[in-house]
C-alpha positions as CSV (number, residue, x, y, z in Angstrom):
1,M,-76.0,-16.6,69.2
2,F,-74.9,-17.6,72.8
3,L,-74.4,-21.4,72.0
4,H,-71.5,-22.9,70.6
5,A,-70.5,-26.3,68.9
6,D,-67.4,-26.6,71.1
7,F,-64.3,-25.0,72.3
8,N,-62.9,-23.9,69.0
9,H,-65.8,-23.0,68.0
10,I,-66.3,-20.2,71.0
11,F,-62.9,-19.6,70.9
12,F,-62.2,-18.6,67.0
13,N,-65.6,-16.5,67.6
14,M,-64.4,-14.5,70.7
15,F,-61.2,-13.9,69.3
16,A,-62.5,-12.2,66.1
17,V,-65.1,-10.2,68.4
18,L,-61.6,-9.3,70.3
19,M,-59.8,-8.5,68.1
20,F,-62.6,-6.2,66.2
21,A,-65.4,-5.5,68.4
22,P,-63.6,-2.9,70.7
23,V,-62.5,-0.5,67.5
24,L,-66.3,-0.7,66.7
25,E,-67.4,0.2,70.0
26,R,-65.5,2.9,70.1
27,E,-66.2,4.5,67.1
28,W,-70.2,3.6,67.6
29,G,-71.0,3.6,71.2
30,E,-72.1,0.5,73.4
31,K,-75.7,1.1,72.3
32,K,-75.0,1.2,68.6
33,F,-72.7,-1.8,68.6
34,L,-74.7,-4.1,70.8
35,A,-77.6,-3.3,68.2
36,Y,-75.3,-3.7,65.5
37,Y,-73.9,-7.0,66.6
38,L,-77.9,-8.5,67.2
39,I,-79.2,-7.6,64.2
40,C,-76.3,-9.6,61.9
41,G,-76.4,-12.2,64.2
42,L,-80.6,-12.7,63.9
43,G,-80.1,-11.4,59.8
44,A,-77.3,-14.6,59.7
45,A,-79.9,-17.0,61.6
46,L,-82.8,-15.8,59.2
47,A,-80.1,-16.5,56.0
48,Q,-79.3,-20.0,56.9
49,E,-82.9,-20.9,57.6
50,L,-84.0,-19.5,54.6
51,V,-81.3,-21.6,52.5
52,W,-82.2,-24.2,54.2
53,M,-86.2,-23.6,53.5
54,G,-85.2,-23.5,50.3
55,M,-83.2,-26.3,49.9
56,F,-85.8,-28.6,51.9
57,N,-88.8,-27.3,48.8
58,A,-86.6,-28.0,46.4
59,Q,-85.8,-31.5,47.8
60,M,-82.3,-31.3,48.1
61,I,-82.2,-32.8,51.9
62,H,-84.6,-35.4,53.4
63,P,-87.3,-34.2,55.5
64,I,-85.6,-35.9,58.1
65,W,-82.8,-34.2,58.2
66,A,-84.3,-31.1,57.9
67,E,-86.4,-31.8,61.1
68,N,-82.7,-32.1,63.2
69,V,-80.6,-29.3,62.0
70,L,-79.7,-26.3,65.1
71,T,-77.7,-23.3,64.0
72,I,-75.8,-22.3,66.9
73,G,-72.9,-19.8,67.3
74,S,-71.9,-16.2,66.9
75,S,-70.4,-16.3,63.4
76,G,-72.9,-14.7,61.3
77,A,-72.6,-11.5,64.1
78,V,-68.9,-12.0,63.5
79,F,-68.5,-12.0,59.9
80,G,-71.3,-8.4,60.4
81,I,-68.6,-7.0,62.8
82,L,-65.4,-8.0,60.2
83,L,-67.9,-6.0,57.2
84,A,-67.8,-2.8,59.9
85,F,-64.3,-3.0,60.3
86,G,-63.3,-3.4,57.0
87,W,-66.3,-0.8,55.5
88,L,-64.9,1.5,58.5
89,F,-61.4,1.1,57.9
90,P,-60.6,-0.2,54.8
91,D,-56.7,0.5,54.9
92,V,-55.9,-0.7,58.0
93,R,-53.1,-3.3,56.9
94,M,-53.6,-6.7,58.6
95,F,-51.9,-10.2,58.8
96,I,-53.4,-13.3,58.5
97,L,-51.9,-15.8,61.0
98,F,-48.8,-17.8,59.6
99,I,-49.4,-15.5,56.1
100,P,-46.2,-12.8,56.9
101,I,-47.9,-10.5,53.9
102,P,-49.9,-7.3,54.7
103,I,-53.0,-7.0,53.4
104,R,-55.8,-4.3,53.9
105,A,-59.1,-4.8,55.8
106,R,-61.3,-4.3,52.3
107,I,-59.5,-6.9,50.7
108,L,-59.4,-9.5,54.1
109,V,-63.2,-8.6,54.2
110,I,-63.5,-9.8,50.5
111,I,-61.4,-12.8,50.6
112,Y,-63.6,-14.1,53.4
113,A,-66.9,-12.9,51.9
114,A,-65.8,-15.4,48.7
115,I,-64.6,-18.2,50.7
116,E,-68.1,-18.4,52.4
117,L,-69.7,-18.0,49.0
118,L,-68.0,-21.0,47.5
119,A,-68.0,-23.0,50.4
120,G,-71.9,-22.6,50.9
121,L,-72.5,-23.3,47.1
122,G,-70.5,-26.2,47.6
123,S,-72.0,-28.0,50.2
124,I,-75.7,-27.3,48.3
125,A,-73.9,-28.7,45.2
126,G,-72.9,-31.9,47.7
127,F,-69.2,-31.2,47.5
128,S,-68.3,-31.0,51.2
129,A,-70.7,-31.6,54.2
130,D,-68.8,-29.6,56.4
131,H,-71.7,-29.0,59.0
132,V,-71.0,-25.1,58.9
133,A,-73.6,-22.5,58.4
134,H,-71.8,-20.7,55.6
135,F,-74.7,-18.7,54.4
136,A,-75.0,-17.6,57.8
137,H,-71.9,-16.1,57.8
138,L,-72.7,-14.5,54.5
139,G,-76.4,-13.2,56.3
140,G,-74.6,-11.7,58.8
141,M,-72.3,-9.9,56.0
142,V,-75.5,-9.1,54.3
143,F,-77.7,-7.7,57.4
144,G,-74.4,-5.3,58.6
């Protein structure tokens, strides 16, 4: 959770934390927020590892590739934060960068989850190899 692949990876994760975490921390308090963040991050890693184990056991990935895979980043915990924000403040109107139409937080969360599910299924089916742990993102939401 505390390592990232490159500058963009850490920048966008920390930008999301900056946008959503302070509101949740004020709502819950520091200890509860920290526990939530860590649980979402660890749950995200567990979810991604379970998906990779299932793919390995189903012989969908080569054993050599499976041994050299790392899961890094706080994206799963960030998706847990996004879920909590959408759950606690569902009607807050937000703007997505470059799209000048306000969207409610709960709709944004549903859209993000759907995109991650489709992208994850696409990577399992072999339609993309973007090296993104999509099921870690979903795992962070599930554990959240």
